[in-house]
C-alpha positions as CSV (number, residue, x, y, z in Angstrom):
1,X,25.8,5.8,11.3
2,X,23.0,3.0,10.7
3,X,20.2,2.1,12.9
4,X,20.5,-0.3,16.1
5,X,18.3,-2.3,17.1
6,X,17.1,-0.2,20.4
7,X,16.2,2.2,18.0
8,X,14.4,-0.1,15.8
9,X,12.3,-1.3,18.6
10,X,11.4,2.1,19.6
11,X,10.5,3.1,15.9
12,X,8.4,-0.6,15.9
13,X,6.1,1.0,18.7
14,X,5.9,4.3,17.9
15,X,4.6,3.4,14.7
16,X,2.0,0.4,16.1
17,X,0.3,3.5,18.1
18,X,0.4,5.5,15.1
19,X,-1.5,2.4,13.0
20,X,-3.7,2.3,16.9
21,X,-5.0,5.8,16.2
22,X,-5.1,6.0,12.8
23,X,-7.5,2.6,13.3
24,X,-10.4,4.7,15.5
25,X,-11.2,6.8,12.1
26,X,-10.1,4.2,9.4
27,X,-12.1,0.9,11.6
28,X,-11.1,-2.6,10.1
29,X,-7.6,-1.3,7.9
30,X,-4.9,-1.1,9.5
31,X,-2.9,-3.2,6.8
32,X,-3.8,0.0,4.3
33,X,-3.1,2.1,7.2
34,X,0.3,0.9,7.5
35,X,1.0,0.9,4.0
36,X,-0.3,4.4,3.9
37,X,2.0,5.3,7.1
38,X,5.3,3.7,5.3
39,X,4.5,6.3,2.7
40,X,4.8,8.7,4.6
41,X,8.1,8.0,6.3
42,X,9.5,6.8,3.4
43,X,8.9,9.7,2.1
44,X,5.9,9.0,-0.9
45,X,2.5,9.7,-1.8
46,X,-0.4,6.8,-2.2
47,X,-2.3,6.6,-5.0
48,X,-6.1,4.9,-3.9
49,X,-8.3,3.5,-6.6
50,X,-11.4,3.0,-4.4
51,X,-15.2,3.3,-4.8
52,X,-17.2,6.6,-3.4
53,X,-17.3,6.2,0.4
54,X,-14.6,3.8,1.3
55,X,-13.0,5.7,4.1
56,X,-10.7,8.1,2.0
57,X,-11.2,11.4,3.8
58,X,-11.3,10.0,7.0
59,X,-8.2,8.7,6.2
60,X,-6.3,11.9,5.7
61,X,-8.3,13.8,8.7
62,X,-7.0,11.1,11.1
63,X,-3.5,10.9,9.6
64,X,-3.7,14.7,10.1
65,X,-4.7,14.4,13.5
66,X,-2.7,12.2,14.9
67,X,0.9,13.2,13.7
68,X,-0.5,17.1,15.0
69,X,-0.2,18.0,11.4
70,X,-2.7,19.8,9.0
71,X,-4.8,18.2,6.0
72,X,-6.8,19.7,3.1
73,X,-9.1,17.7,0.7
74,X,-8.8,18.9,-3.3
75,X,-12.2,18.0,-5.1
76,X,-10.6,17.6,-8.9
77,X,-12.8,18.3,-11.5
78,X,-12.6,19.3,-15.0
79,X,-12.2,23.2,-14.7
80,X,-9.8,23.4,-12.0
81,X,-6.9,25.2,-12.8
82,X,-3.4,25.1,-11.5
83,X,-3.5,28.0,-9.1
84,X,-6.7,26.6,-7.7
85,X,-4.0,23.6,-6.7
86,X,-0.6,25.9,-5.7
87,X,-2.4,29.2,-5.3
88,X,-1.9,32.7,-6.6
89,X,-0.3,36.4,-6.0
90,X,-2.7,39.1,-5.8
91,X,-2.2,42.8,-5.8
92,X,-2.6,44.1,-2.6
93,X,-3.4,48.1,-3.2
94,X,-3.5,48.4,0.8
95,X,0.5,47.4,0.6
96,X,1.1,48.1,-3.0
97,X,2.8,44.5,-3.0
98,X,1.7,41.5,-4.9
99,X,1.3,38.9,-1.9
100,X,0.6,35.1,-2.4
101,X,-2.3,33.1,-1.2
102,X,-1.5,29.6,-0.8
103,X,-3.2,27.2,-2.1
104,X,-4.7,23.7,-0.8
105,X,-1.8,21.8,-1.4
106,X,0.0,23.8,1.6
107,X,-0.6,21.5,4.1
108,X,1.1,17.7,5.7
109,X,-1.7,15.6,4.3
110,X,-3.4,16.4,1.4
111,X,-6.5,14.4,-0.1
112,X,-6.8,15.1,-4.2
113,X,-10.0,13.4,-4.8
114,X,-10.3,11.8,-8.0
115,X,-7.4,13.3,-9.6
116,X,-8.1,11.6,-12.9
117,X,-11.1,14.2,-12.8
118,X,-8.3,17.2,-13.9
119,X,-6.8,18.2,-16.9
120,X,-3.7,17.2,-17.4
121,X,-2.3,20.7,-17.1
122,X,-3.8,20.3,-13.3
123,X,-2.4,16.8,-13.0
124,X,0.5,18.1,-14.1
125,X,0.8,21.2,-11.5
126,X,-0.2,18.2,-8.4
127,X,2.3,16.2,-9.3
128,X,4.9,19.0,-10.6
129,X,4.4,19.5,-6.3
130,X,4.6,16.0,-5.1
131,X,8.0,15.5,-6.9
132,X,9.6,18.8,-5.9
133,X,8.0,19.4,-2.8
134,X,7.6,23.3,-3.4
135,X,6.0,25.4,-5.7
136,X,6.7,27.9,-7.9
137,X,5.2,31.2,-8.3
138,X,6.2,34.3,-10.6
139,X,9.6,33.2,-10.3
140,X,9.2,32.5,-6.0
141,X,9.6,29.3,-4.5
142,X,7.7,28.5,-1.9
143,X,8.1,25.3,0.0
144,X,5.2,23.1,1.5
145,X,6.5,21.8,4.4
146,X,7.2,18.3,5.9
147,X,6.1,16.2,6.3
148,X,4.4,16.1,3.2
149,X,2.2,12.9,1.7
150,X,-0.5,13.1,-1.0
151,X,-3.1,10.5,-1.0
152,X,-4.8,10.3,-4.7
153,X,-8.0,8.9,-5.1
154,X,-9.1,7.4,-8.5
155,X,-12.6,6.0,-9.4
156,X,-12.7,2.9,-11.0
157,X,-16.3,3.5,-12.0
158,X,-18.0,6.2,-13.9
159,X,-14.6,7.0,-16.3
160,X,-17.1,9.4,-18.3
161,X,-14.6,12.8,-18.2
162,X,-12.1,11.9,-17.0
163,X,-8.3,11.7,-17.8
164,X,-6.2,8.8,-17.3
165,X,-2.9,9.8,-15.3
166,X,-0.2,8.4,-17.9
167,X,2.4,6.0,-16.9
168,X,5.0,8.1,-16.4
169,X,2.6,10.2,-13.9
170,X,1.8,7.0,-12.3
171,X,5.3,6.2,-12.0
172,X,5.2,9.5,-9.3
173,X,3.3,7.5,-6.7
174,X,5.2,5.3,-4.2
175,X,2.5,2.7,-3.3
176,X,-0.7,2.3,-4.8
177,X,-4.0,0.4,-2.6
178,X,-7.5,0.0,-2.7
179,X,-9.1,1.0,1.4
180,X,-12.0,-1.5,-0.4
181,X,-15.1,-1.9,1.9
182,X,-14.7,-3.1,5.4
183,X,-15.8,-6.6,6.4
184,X,-19.3,-7.6,7.9
185,X,-18.3,-7.3,11.5
186,X,-16.4,-4.1,11.1
187,X,-19.5,-2.9,9.1
188,X,-21.8,-3.3,12.0
189,X,-19.1,-2.2,14.6
190,X,-19.2,1.4,12.3
191,X,-23.0,1.5,12.0
192,X,-23.3,1.0,16.0
193,X,-21.1,4.5,16.2
194,X,-23.1,6.3,13.5
195,X,-23.9,9.1,15.4
196,X,-20.3,10.2,15.8
197,X,-20.2,11.7,11.8
198,X,-16.2,12.7,11.6
199,X,-14.1,10.2,13.8
200,X,-11.0,11.6,13.4
201,X,-12.0,14.5,15.6
202,X,-11.7,12.5,18.8
203,X,-8.3,11.5,17.6
204,X,-5.6,13.1,19.8
205,X,-2.0,14.2,18.7
206,X,0.4,11.0,19.2
207,X,3.6,12.4,17.7
208,X,5.1,15.9,16.9
209,X,5.2,16.7,13.3
210,X,9.3,16.8,14.2
211,X,9.2,13.4,15.6
212,X,7.5,12.3,12.1
213,X,10.7,14.0,10.3
214,X,13.1,12.3,12.6
215,X,11.8,8.8,12.4
216,X,11.7,9.7,8.5
217,X,15.7,10.4,8.9
218,X,16.0,7.3,11.4
219,X,14.9,4.6,8.5
220,X,16.9,5.9,6.8
221,X,19.5,4.2,8.3
222,X,18.4,0.7,8.2
223,X,21.2,-1.3,7.1
224,X,21.0,-3.4,3.8
225,X,23.0,-6.0,2.8
226,X,24.8,-6.0,-0.8
227,X,22.7,-9.3,-1.5
228,X,19.2,-7.7,-1.0
229,X,20.8,-4.9,-3.3
230,X,21.6,-7.8,-5.8
231,X,17.6,-9.4,-5.1
232,X,15.9,-6.2,-6.1
233,X,18.2,-5.4,-9.3
234,X,17.5,-8.7,-10.1
235,X,13.8,-8.3,-9.9
236,X,14.1,-5.2,-11.7
237,X,15.4,-6.8,-15.0
238,X,13.1,-9.6,-14.8
239,X,10.3,-7.2,-15.5
240,X,11.6,-5.2,-18.2
241,X,12.6,-9.0,-19.5
242,X,9.0,-10.6,-19.3
243,X,7.5,-11.1,-22.6
244,X,4.0,-10.0,-21.2
245,X,5.5,-6.4,-20.4
246,X,6.2,-3.6,-22.3
247,X,7.7,-1.1,-20.1
248,X,9.2,-2.8,-16.7
249,X,10.4,-1.2,-13.5
250,X,12.3,2.0,-13.7
251,X,15.5,2.9,-11.2
252,X,13.0,5.2,-9.7
253,X,10.9,2.4,-9.2
254,X,13.6,0.5,-7.5
255,X,15.3,3.1,-5.1
256,X,11.2,3.9,-4.4
257,X,11.0,0.2,-3.3
258,X,14.6,0.4,-0.9
259,X,13.1,3.4,0.8
260,X,9.8,2.0,1.8
261,X,11.8,-1.8,2.6
262,X,13.7,0.4,4.8
263,X,10.7,1.8,6.4
264,X,9.3,-1.9,6.4
265,X,11.8,-3.0,8.2
266,X,12.0,-0.9,11.0
267,X,8.7,-1.0,11.4
268,X,8.7,-4.6,12.3
269,X,11.6,-4.0,14.6
270,X,15.0,-4.9,12.7
271,X,17.4,-2.3,11.9
272,X,17.8,-4.9,8.8
273,X,16.1,-5.7,5.4
274,X,15.4,-9.1,4.8
275,X,14.0,-10.7,0.8
276,X,10.6,-11.0,2.9
277,X,10.1,-7.0,3.5
278,X,10.9,-6.9,-0.5
279,X,8.4,-9.8,-1.1
280,X,5.8,-7.9,1.0
281,X,6.1,-4.2,-0.4
282,X,7.0,-4.9,-3.9
283,X,2.9,-5.7,-4.7
284,X,2.1,-1.7,-4.0
285,X,5.2,-0.4,-5.1
286,X,5.8,-2.1,-8.3
287,X,2.2,-3.1,-9.7
288,X,1.2,0.2,-11.0
289,X,4.5,0.9,-12.9
290,X,3.7,-1.8,-15.4
291,X,3.2,-1.3,-19.0
292,X,1.9,-4.7,-20.1
293,X,2.0,-5.8,-23.7
294,X,-2.1,-5.5,-25.1
295,X,-2.3,-8.7,-27.0
296,X,-0.8,-10.4,-23.4
297,X,-3.3,-8.0,-21.5
298,X,-5.8,-9.3,-23.6
299,X,-4.7,-13.0,-23.2
300,X,-5.3,-12.5,-19.0
301,X,-1.8,-11.7,-17.9
302,X,-1.5,-9.2,-15.5
303,X,0.9,-7.2,-13.6
304,X,-0.1,-9.2,-10.0
305,X,0.4,-12.7,-12.0
306,X,3.6,-11.6,-14.1
307,X,4.8,-10.3,-10.7
308,X,4.1,-13.6,-9.2
309,X,5.8,-15.2,-11.6
310,X,9.3,-13.4,-11.1
311,X,9.1,-13.7,-7.4
312,X,8.8,-17.7,-8.1
313,X,11.5,-17.6,-10.2
314,X,14.3,-15.4,-8.7
315,X,15.7,-16.9,-5.8
316,X,16.1,-14.6,-2.5
317,X,19.3,-14.6,-0.9
318,X,19.8,-16.7,2.0
319,X,18.3,-15.1,5.3
320,X,20.8,-14.5,7.9
321,X,20.8,-12.3,11.3
322,X,22.4,-9.3,9.7
323,X,25.1,-8.0,12.4
324,X,25.4,-4.1,11.1
């Protein structure tokens, strides 16, 4: 079954309402909000590399309030244990039985703050939950529920005492982006409302969790022409052949891009994917997956410059109206 034009219009209208709602708490960052919501519907997770105080916690809370879900915040520190994230089994003397006490990862929106400050063992526990969508403790599996979105953050400053995420673990994130600081006009608007400490508390739900799952399923039915699949495959292969790149995009990265562009097409009211959808998302979905050659990096090469060159060299398929 393929998404119909009517369903695509409904999807785009509903998505815009979600963006407007979250935008009341995270002002001036609608484009980033759209990317994060796209990740949630893809479904996948987001890595934000930002300085402190840019609104990451507000973003998580606003998303949860908008979709009538739950949110938690985990402050990652070097002494954080895996059980502090996933939960632990405790013996109850009253019932004479072991009971599982859920960790903060059991929420619809989880903010993993400064994930690079935790030990590799704790990072692995978090990333395993992200990949599997469930926690196994003492041989018993516990589903974290759906929708499930992890917004992990890295601090680009104060790198002392941090544990850098390996490339194989970075590959688990659907997107990497940055909120950044608001512009002048938005900053003034935020200061005018400084009496309101948490704007997300003023938000009302715009959609139910079940409706979010329905949108995820609907997005998966967006039509993708074989020519677009060929285009994505060629781009993936070129990232591996680029002389500046030691490790290019994996097939997991290509699959992640396909999930994301299907949502992106529906976001724009279309029931089919175009090459422009691919070009719009190839940056946030692929750039963090590159492993550059050290010599090329020293010479000034960046993942973005390499991707820009590849996009200019690989011709997209001829755009045309899809009839499916």
